[in-house]
N, C-alpha and C positions, 0 to 999 in steps of 0.2 A: 083368710087361709088358713082353717083349721083341723089338725090331722084328724083323724075320724076315732082315735085314740085318744085324744085329749078329754079332760077333765074343764070344762068351761062354765063356770053359773050363769048361770040368765043373766044375772044382777050384776056379772062384770062390765063394764067398761070399758071398748077396745074403739080406738081412734081409727084411723083409714090406714089400710093395706099394713095392718097386725101381721107376724106370721106364727103361729101354735104351732110346735111342732109334736112330733108322739111320744105321749103317755104324761105330757104337762097337764099341770092343775092350777086352776088359777082360780080362785074363791069372790067370793059376793063381793065385799067392798074393795076391789080391789080397777085401779082405773089405766089403765095404756095407753099410752099418749103415741101419737100418727108413726106408724115407720118400725113400730119394735116388733124385732124377733126374739122366739124362747124357742130355742135348737131342740131339743128332746130331756123329757125327764126334769123338766125345771118346776119349781112349788114359788109360785106367788100369789100371798094370802093376804091376811088382816089388812087393816086399814089405811091399805099403801095405793099411794098414787104417784106414779112414772112419769116420766117425758117422752118427748118423742126419740124414735130413732136408738133404742138403747138395747144392747143386743145380749141374750144370758144363753151360755153355754149348760151340756149339761149337766145334771145333780146342783145346779148352783139352788137356793133356797131365800126367800127375799121377803119379809115381810111378816114373820111368825113371832111369837112372840117370846121374848125376853127369858134369858138365862138368871137372870138375879132373883135372888129370894124373893126381894122385898116388894116381888110384886104383887098386886093383891085385886088384880084387874081394873076394867075400868077400856076409854078411848084411850087408846095409845098407836102412835101413829108411825109411818114409816111417809117419806117426801123423798122423790130423787129427782134430780133433773134432765137434760138431755144427751143424747150420745154417750153415753157412759158404757164400757165391758165389763162384765162381769163372767170370770172364767170359769171354769168347772167348780163346783163344788165350793164357790166363792158363799159366804153367809152372810144375810144385812138382817137382825136383829130390831124390832117395835122396841119404843122407848117401854121403862119401867111404870112410870105414874100416868092417874088419868091426865088424858089431855097434852101429854107432854110426846116431841119427835123423836125419831133418828130421819138427819137430813143428810146429803149426798148432793154436791151439785153437779156441776155438768159436763161431760170431756174425759170424765175419771178412765182410769183401766184399771180396771182389781183382778189381778195376776191369779191362778187356780187355788184352793182350798182360806183365801183371804178370809177372814173377819172381821167383820162393825159391828160392835156390840150396841147395845142402849145406849139412847141418848147420847150419842155420838154426833158431829158436824161435822162434816167433809168439804171442803172447798169444790172450786175448781182445778184442772187439770190435774189433780193428784193421781201416781201413779202407786199402786201396792204391788209389791211383787210378791212370787208364792207364799202362801201360810206367814203373810203377814199379819199380825192380830192388835185391833187396838180393842184395850177393856173399856169398860163403860163413861160414860161421857168424857170422852178424849176429844178434843181439835183440834183437826188437822187446816194449816191455812193452804189457801192458793200455789198450785204449782209444786208441792211438796212431793219427797217422791220414801217413799219405806222400803227397806231392803227387801230379800229374803228371810224369813225364818225370825225377823225382827218382834218384841212385842214390847207394846205401850203400855205402862199403866193407866190406868183409874185417874180421871182428872187433869189429865198430863196435855200441855200442849205443846203443839207442831208447830215449828213458825212458816212461814210462807220463802217460797222458794229451797226448803234447807231439804237435807238428804239422810237419813238412817242407812248405817251399813248391815249390812247379813249379819244375824243372829246378834242382834244388839238387844238388850237388856232396858229398856228407857222406864227411871223413874220419875225424871226430873223433867221441865220445860225445854226444849231446843229452841232456841233462836230460831228468826229468821236468818236467812243468808247463809247457816252455817252446815258444816258435815259434824254427825255424832257419832260415836260407833265405839262399841265394846261392851263389858258387863259387867258395873253397869254405867252404860254412854256417857261418854264425854268429850265435850268440845272438841275438835281437832285443828279444823280450820275454815276460813270461808268456802263456803260450794262457787269454787271460778270457774268451773263446766258448766252447774247448771246460772250462775248468771249470764254466760257469755251465751248460754242456748235460749233463755230469755230477752235478750236482747239490752241488758244492764253494759252500758256503756264502761269503758277502761278509767274513767277519772271516779265514779261511783263503786265500781270495786278495791281502787286503792283506798277509798273513804271507808267502806265496809272492813278492809283489811287491818286499817289502822285502828274502827272501833275494836275489833276482835282482839288484837296485842291489849287495850286497853282494858277491855272485860274482861280476860281469861290470861292474864302475862303480867300485871301490878299486885295481883293479891286485892285490888280493894273490892270492898263490899258493893254488891249490885247498886246501892243509890248513889253512894263515892265514883264509881263508873260513871255511871251518866250523867253526875255532874261534870266531870272530864271532859265525857264526850261533847257535853253543850260548849265550852269553852274551847276545845282544840281541834275538832270535826266541823268541817262544814255541813248543815243541817237540812238534808235535803228528804226530798219525801222515804228513800231508804233506808234513811240512818235513823231519819224522826219515826219511823216505825220499828225498829230495832229496838229504839231507847223505849217506847214505851209499853212493849211487848216484856222488858224488860222489867220496866217499874212495877208492872202490874202481875208480875208471876205471884201466883199464891204456893207454888210447891217446888219452887225454887230454880235454879237454872243449874242445867247439865256441865258442870265442869269436872 
């Protein structure tokens, strides 16, 4: 179902039951999976591959050239999974360097005016509220929530099931399972409600709460805090993931 005012290149690959609404533009190297819907005035271009069941609302712009001034051409990609929603004016840009990729997983919800810049890696079930912005090379792990008007600096990592408060300025890594807020953002406590909604048990929440106190209330260095965690807290999968995230941080942790 393609509206007569839409411009769809003959070389674009469209899956079954794709709907393309009025005044949309789809480029020649675009692949749209089954059941995707472009409501109206959507632009999808570049070397862009999109899975099944994605919805794009008016003026979303996906797959165009990076805004990074280091871009010198080449084949730069965007890959998007299944059943995401991109609301009005959401933008996703291609990678900067030849062969690079900007990737987004599945089941995400990207609200109006959100921006995912070049070379970002965004996981599954991620929510970005209105005007949330990722600079280049940001990593967002599964089930993270980024509040409205929050801005994330280049190369920062946002951990699994974490939450970023609205209007926050995030310049260092936010560990998994935590809430960060402020300007610049600081970790405040564990993301109790997010953990509960994602089925994390009360026992594991208790372990993560103890880990939070060691990481953010003892004054220890990251390496010292990790060693203390090993000694004092049961090392279930969640705590181990938290420890590894902290141990491998290059930009430092938002404290």
